C-alpha positions in Angstrom: 205.0 4.5 107.3 205.6 2.8 110.6 209.1 2.0 111.9 208.7 -1.8 111.3 208.0 -1.2 107.6 211.0 1.1 107.3 213.2 -1.4 109.1 212.3 -4.0 106.4 212.3 -1.7 103.5 215.8 -0.3 104.0 217.7 -3.6 103.8 215.6 -4.8 100.9 216.4 -1.7 98.9 220.0 -2.0 99.8 220.2 -5.5 98.6 218.4 -4.7 95.4 220.7 -1.7 94.8 223.8 -3.8 95.2 222.3 -6.4 92.9 221.7 -3.8 90.2 225.2 -2.4 90.6 226.6 -5.9 90.2 224.6 -6.5 87.0 225.8 -3.1 85.6 229.4 -4.0 86.3 229.1 -7.4 84.7 227.5 -5.9 81.6 230.4 -3.4 81.4 233.0 -6.2 81.6 231.2 -8.2 79.0 231.1 -5.2 76.6 234.8 -4.6 77.1 235.6 -8.3 76.6 233.5 -8.3 73.4 235.3 -5.2 72.1 238.7 -6.8 72.9 237.7 -10.0 71.1 236.6 -8.1 68.1 239.9 -6.3 67.8 241.8 -9.4 68.4 239.7 -11.2 65.7 240.4 -8.4 63.2 244.1 -8.6 63.9 244.2 -12.3 63.4 242.1 -12.0 60.2 244.6 -9.4 58.8 247.5 -11.7 59.7 245.9 -14.7 58.0 245.2 -12.6 54.9 248.9 -11.4 54.7 250.1 -15.0 55.2 247.8 -16.2 52.3 249.2 -13.5 50.0 252.8 -14.6 50.9 251.9 -18.2 50.2 250.5 -17.3 46.8 253.7 -15.5 45.9 255.8 -18.4 47.0 253.7 -20.8 45.0 254.1 -18.6 41.9 257.9 -18.5 42.4 258.2 -22.2 42.9 256.1 -23.1 39.9 258.0 -20.9 37.5 260.2 -22.6 34.9 263.2 -20.3 35.8 263.1 -21.6 39.4 263.3 -25.2 38.2 266.3 -24.3 36.0 268.1 -22.6 38.9 267.6 -25.7 41.1 269.0 -27.9 38.4 272.0 -25.7 38.0 272.6 -25.5 41.8 272.4 -29.3 42.1 274.7 -30.0 39.2 
């Protein structure tokens, strides 16, 4: 290889190398963000599930006949 070819090849390889490193860093950040979002979604799903269960219990309590009787006694 002559010096002119080497002079062109070295910067081209450096640019390509930095481009590849940038792509690898971007993919790593995207993978980390995806993992964080998945764990956040799981936590939100669990919270919603717990809240739905609480609502079901409250609906059962409010629709019981004994609850209506207590309300009438307290209002009298």
